[in-house]
N, C-alpha and C positions, 0 to 999 in steps of 0.2 A: 547738666546740659551737655550733650555731646558736641564735639567739634563739628565743623561744617562737613568734614569728610567722615564723621562717625568714628573718629580715631581714638576717642577716650574709652577706657575700660571701666567696668563697674568699680566704684570705690575711688576713682581718681578725682582730684579736685576739678571743679568746673573751670572751663577756659578753653582757649584756642591755642593752637600752635602756629608757628610762622607759615607752615604749609597750608593751614586753613586760610590764612590771610591771603597768601598767593593765589589760592583757589578762588577766593571771593573776587579778587581783582581780575583774574582771568575771565570770570563770568561777564565782566564789563569790557573785555578786550584789552585789559591793561597788563602788560608784562614789564616788570621792573628789573633791569640789570645795568647797573652803572659800573660795577667792578669792585667797588669798595663796600664791604658789608655795612658799615655805618651809613654811608651815603645811600645805599639801597633802602635801608630802613627809613631814612628821612624822606625819600621819595615816596615810599609806600604810605607813609603817614600823610603826606601832602595829598596823594591820590584819594585816600580814605576821607580826608576832610572835604575834598571836592564832592565825593559821592554823598556824604552826609549833608552838605549844604544844599545840594540839588534834590534832597529828599529821595534818593535812590536806594538808600539802605536804612534799616530801622536803627533806633537808638541803641538797643542791646547789641546788635551786630557791630555797630561802630565802636562801642565801648569794649567789647570782647577783642576785637581786632587791634584796637589801640593798646590794650593790656598785653597782648601777645608780642607786639612790636617792642613795647617798653621792657618786657622780660628779656627778650633777645638782646636788646641794647645793653642791658645790665650785664648779661653773660659775656658779651664781647668786651665790654669795658673792664670787667674783672680779669679777663685773659691777657689784657695788654699792660 
């Protein structure tokens, strides 16, 4: 499955990037910038949960976005 921006290439594993998540949130008028990368991820996750609870996004969209956030969180934590 391609990312929301069609950013995946043939043969790449399915999933979204953080850019895909930001693009999804922007479609709902949500721009997250707190300044701390981990805090930004936490706020994005909270915003996603709100969209999911209000039935504004599909389950697959929610899960792909959550996975992209979790992946980025792991990358940041490995770097520190």
